[in-house]
N, C-alpha and C positions, 0 to 999 in steps of 0.2 A: 722413756718412762711411761708405766702403765698406771692406770687408776687403782688406788687401793680398794681393798674390799670394803664395800659400803653397807653398813648395818643400818637399816630403817630405824630412825630415832623414835623413840617412845614419846609420843605426843600426849600430855595430860589432856583427856577429853574435856575436863572441866575447864582448863585453860583455853582450849580451842574454842569452846562454847562462849567463853567471855569475849574473845576477839570477834566471834561471829555475831554476837549480840551488839557489840559496839559498831560493826559494820552495817547492821540493820537500822541503826539510828541516824537518820539523815534529816536535814533541814534545820535541826537546832540541837545545841549542846548546853552544857552548864553555864558557858560564858558568853556564846555568841550564836546568832542565827547565821546559817550559811549565806543568806542573802545579804547580810551586813558585812560579810568578810572583806568585799572589794573595798568599801568605805574604810574598814579598820586598817587595811593595808596601805591605802592611799594616805590615811592620817599619819601612819608611822613613817611614811616617806616624807611627808611634810615636816615632820618633827626633827629630821636629820638633814645634814648637807652632804650630798653625794656628787661627785664629779669624776668623770673618767676622760682623759684626753690623750690621744695619740701623740707619741713623741719620737724622735730619733734615738738609735742605740746609744749615741754619745751622750744623751741627756739622762740615761739610767743612772741612779744614784746607789752606788754599792755593787752594781753589775758591771762585768767587763768580759770581752772575749780574750781567752787565753793566748798569749802570743805563739805558742808551740802548736797546739791542737785546734785553736779557733773555737773551742767549747765556750758557751756562754754561762758564767756562774757568778755566784754571790761572794763577796769577799769574806763573809763569815764561814764559807765552806758548807754552809747549811742550806735549807729550803730545797732547792732543786738546781739541776744544770740542764742545759740543752746541748746534747751531743749528737753525733752522727749514728746511724743504724745501717747495717748491711745485712739483708735477709736473702737467703736462697731457700727455695721450696721446690716440691714436685707439683705444685698448683699451677694450672693455666687460668687466665692468659698472661699472668705475671709471674714468671718462675723465679725472678730475682729483682730486687730493687734497693735503692739507698734513700734515706730520708733523714731529717732531723727528729729527734726523739727526746722526750723529757725523762730525765733520771732523777727519781726521788726515792731513795731507798728506805726512808723512814715510814713507819706504819702510823697512820692517823686513826682518830676515833670518829666515827659517825654513830651518834647515840640518840635514841628517843626515850625520853622519861614518860612513863604512863602511870595513871592513878585513877581510881574509881570515884565517881560522883554519882550519887543516887543509883548506884548498882550497876553503872555503865562505864567502861574503861574509856578514858580520854588520854589524848596524845598532847604532849607539851611541845608545840611547834614554834619556830622562830622567824620573825620577818628579817631576813638577813640579805645585806647588800653584797654582791659579788661583781667584781669589775667586768667580767665577760658576759654577763647577762644583757640581753638587748634592752630590757626594762629595769635592769639593776637589782630591784628589790623583789625577792621571791620567798616562798615558804620552805625553810630549811629545817633540819632535825634540831632537837634541843641542843646537841653538841655537834659541832663540825670543825674539827681542829686537827692540824698536823701535830706531830710531836714538837716541832719548833714553836708553834703556837703556844701549846699548853705548858711547855717548859720555858717559855718567854725568852727565846734566843733574841727577839727583837725588842725585849725590854718593855713590852706592852702590858696592858691590863690583863687581869686574871680572866680565864674562860669560864663564863657562868655555867653553873651546874655540873662542871667537870668531875667533882668528886663523887657524884653518884656513879660514875663509869670507871673510876680509878681506885675507889676505896671499898673493899668488901665490907659488907654489912649496912651500906647506906640504902640498899635496896635489893630486890629480888631479881636476879637476871633471868629473863624469860627468853631471850634469843641472843646468840653470840657466835659469830663466824668471821673468818678472815676472807674477804671477797676481793676479786681482782678489779681493777680500774680499766679504763679504755686501753685495750691492747694495740691499738693502731697508733696511739700518741704517747703513752707511758711505757717505760721499760720496766716489766716486772714489778709493777706498783700494786700494793695491797693496802686496803684499810679494814679496820675491825668494825663490823656492824653489830650494834647492840641495841636491844630493848631491855629496859630496867624498870621494874614497878617500884615506885617511891614508897618508903616507909615514913609515916608521919606527914606533917604539914610541909607544903612547899611554897616558898615565897615566890609570888609572881612578879616577874619584871615586865615593864610596859611593852617591851619589843616581843613578848611572848604571848601565846594563846592556847587555851586548852580546846581540842577539837576532838569529836568522836571520829572512828575509822571511817564510818559512813560519810561524814562531813568531808573528810580528806578525799574519798572517793568522789564526791561531787565536784571538788575543786580540781581533780584529775582530769575532768571533762573540759576544763578551760585551758586555753593556750598559755604557756610560759608563767605558770603560777606555782606549781609544786616542784622544787628543783630536783636535780638528779640525785643528790646525796639522800634526800628524804624518800625518794622512790626505791633506791636500793635497800635501805633499812626496812622499808614497809614490804618489801618482797620476803623478808625473813620472818614475817608474822607466823607464829604457830597456826597451822591449819588442821583441822580434824580429818580431812580426807586423806585416803591412802591410795595404794595402787589397785584396789579392788576393782575389777572390770576393765583393767588396762589391756590394750591390745597385746602388749609384750609384758612378760613378767619382769620384775625388778632386775633379776639375774640376766635375763636376755638384753634388757636395756643397757645395763652396765657392760655386759660383754660387747655390745655394739660400740659403746663409748670408748672402752679399753681398746678395741680393734682400731678405731679412728685415730686415737692417739699413737698407736703403734705403727700404722701404716704410712703416716705422714712423715717425711723427711724435711724438718724445718731447722734451719741453722740460722740463728740471729745473734749477731755480735755488735757490740758498740764499737765506733771508730771515730777518729777525729772529725769534728763538724766541717773543718775546712778540707777534708778530703773527699766528701761525697759528690758524686756525679749528679748533673743535671739540677743543681740547686745554686742560686746566684744570691750572694749577699749584697745588699745596698745600704744606704744610710738609714732607712727606716724599716726594712723587711728583709727577710730571707725568702725567696720565692722559688717555685719550680719553673723551669725554662718555658714550659708550655702552659703556665698559668693555672695548673690543675691542683687538686688535693687540698693544700692549705699553705698558708705563710706563717712565718714567725714575726711578730711585731712587738712594740714596746708601748707601754702606757704609763701615764702618772694618774694616781688615784688619790681622791679624798673621800673619807667616810667617817664622819664623827662619832658613829656608834660602834666602831670596830676596835679590836684590841690595840691596834696602831691607827691612828687617824690619818696618816698620809704615807705613801709609799710609791715606788716605781717597780716595775716588773715586766719580763717577757710574757707574752700570751701567743697561743697557737690559734690562727683564725682560718677555719675550713672555707673552701670555695663551693658555695651552694648549699641548698637544703638537702639534708638526708632523709631517706625513706626507710623505716624500720617496721617490720610486719610480722605477725603470726598469721599463718593459714590454720583455720579451726575446722574440726570435723568431729562429729560424734560417731562412735562405734558402739552398737548395742546400748545407746543412750548415754554413754560416758564421754564427756568432752576431751578431745585430744588437741594438741598443737603440733605442727611440723617443725621439728627442731633441725638445725644446720650445725654440723661439727665444723666450726669456723677457725681457720688459721689467721692469727694476727701475730706480727713480729714481736710484740712486747709481752706476750703471754709467758708465764712462768713455765707452763708445758706447752706441747705442741698445738693443742686445739682446746677450745671450750665450747660447750653448747650454746649457740646463739639463735636468734630469731630465724625464720624461714628467709626473710629478705632483710638485709642490712647494708645499704649501699648509698652512696651519693650518685644519683643518676647522671649528672653532668660528667663525671669521671669515666663513663662507659659509653658516652654517646657516639664516639667515633668507631667503636667496634662493630664488626658484622654481626648479624643475628646470631649466628652459631657460637660466638664467643661471649655473647652477653650473659650475665648471671642468671641461673635458673630462677624462674618464678617472678623476676623483677617486672617484666612487661606485663604479667598476668595482674600483679597487684597494682601497677600504675593504671591498667585499664579496667580495674573492678567497678562495676556499677554501683551506685549509691546504695541500692536496696540490699547488697551483699555486705556492706561495711557495718560491723557492729560497734566499731569504736574508731574515732579519728580525732586527734589533737595534736598540736605542735608543742614540743617540750625542749626545753634548754638543756644542753649538756653541762659538764663541770664548769661553772662560771669562774672559778678561782684559777684556772689554767687555760681556758678556751675562750676566745672572743666570738660572740655571735654564733656559736655552735648550736644549731637547732636542727631537729629531725621531726619529720611527720610520722607519728606513731599510729599504727592501724592494727586492728583485729579484724580479719576478713573471713567469711565463710568460704571454705574451699570448694571451687566449682567441680563438676564431674570430671573435667579433664585432668584433674590432680589425682594421680593414681593411689590406691590404697598401699601399694608397694612403691614407695618413693625411689628416686635415683640414689645412687652411692653418696654417702655423705649426708643423708637426711634420714630422719626417723620420727614417727608419731610417738608422742609420750602423753600420758595424762597429766591433767593438772595436779592430781595428787602426787604422781611421781616427781613432778618438778618442785612441788612444796617440800618433798623429801630431800631432793638433791640440794637445794639451796641452803639447807642447814649446814652443809659441808662446803668448804672453800674451793674455788676454782673449777666448779662444774658448770655453772651458768654464767655467761658473760654480763656485763652490766647493762646492756640493751635488753636481753631476755629478762633480766630481773626487773626492769621498768614495767615490761609487759606483764610479768607475773603479778607486779603490785597492783594492777588494774583489777585483776581477778580477786585478790585478797581484800581489797577496799570496796568492792561492789561497783567499781566504775564500769566493769564489764560483767555481765551476768549470763553465763553460757547456757 
């Protein structure tokens, strides 16, 4: 399958200027000073009761392993299932593998409501508990809900502010795109990423806060504060920059991307969980025989500010801290980042454009130098003066336990060629801002890095 013809979206220059103005306002917004945010978040944590406890699979309520396939699913048939995945590719050093995978075919909504105060756009953000977050409470979008959540399969409370994203006329849609989730752990999962400008007054709930885009950029400089779902929506902020001055024309960039999708032979199919090789199921986890990659575990959760206040569920727990990085270089004064056409078994298509580096180093430690991923050792050895941005961020806390990655933006040293190796391409930030307005071009890790530029956390 090849990439469709991509027409550069017409971005309202006035709209882009409004977002740029919001990104420039740092330190204080209509409701809160940035320096007071940590106290506000801590107060919201004290106002509620949160608890996450590891349990045995036998203690899961409503979840069970199917006797024929071994797949782990919920008795309602909704939410998600943990199944097996068998992938064969033409990629080295792992041309084929098997693994557990999360299958969640329903499309969720990740939405941020925006509104002007004193001529500056503010973003309505939520202090949301997710069981997989190391610190539990992080800043999430206004709405972060699966279809099962907002249709109340679990008989829970209504999702606050959901009507702004489901009912036409409640607001003006400023961004709307269907984006992929983690292709290494989800099978063909997508969420709708939306930014909607509210019409009229918005009642403020105590767990929500209005922040400027610049304030969110300041918070992105801190570890484990802004959650993954916020970051992917923020990557979709309409930007005024275009492809002017880019090293490649839009047509050349798309031709490269289409060629990458065409040249890779990726075959991924779900299989019974109890049939996959090299994975062992115990009473409390499913683990790889060499202790690498990730494990599947079970938890019991209590959170009195969620739609349902108590539940149990499986989570994926990766082994080790990930490293995710863009190499940055200016060509004739125009900032470019080095993209990687990345194969992941759970993608809808063969590849999506990912960061220069996106790996868990521990998984590659035993490989000889010639088989280690390109640019990984370069990024790991980057001197501090060449690092423009560095922070540790949590991945999707609703499905992954303690999944954290060290995100970096690094000035590309001279040894990185202007003509990169196969599978890599320089793209301008304006071109990425155009691509992200269409689904399944940039993976979720690349979208996190793009959000840093949109919010002013990184200033190229």
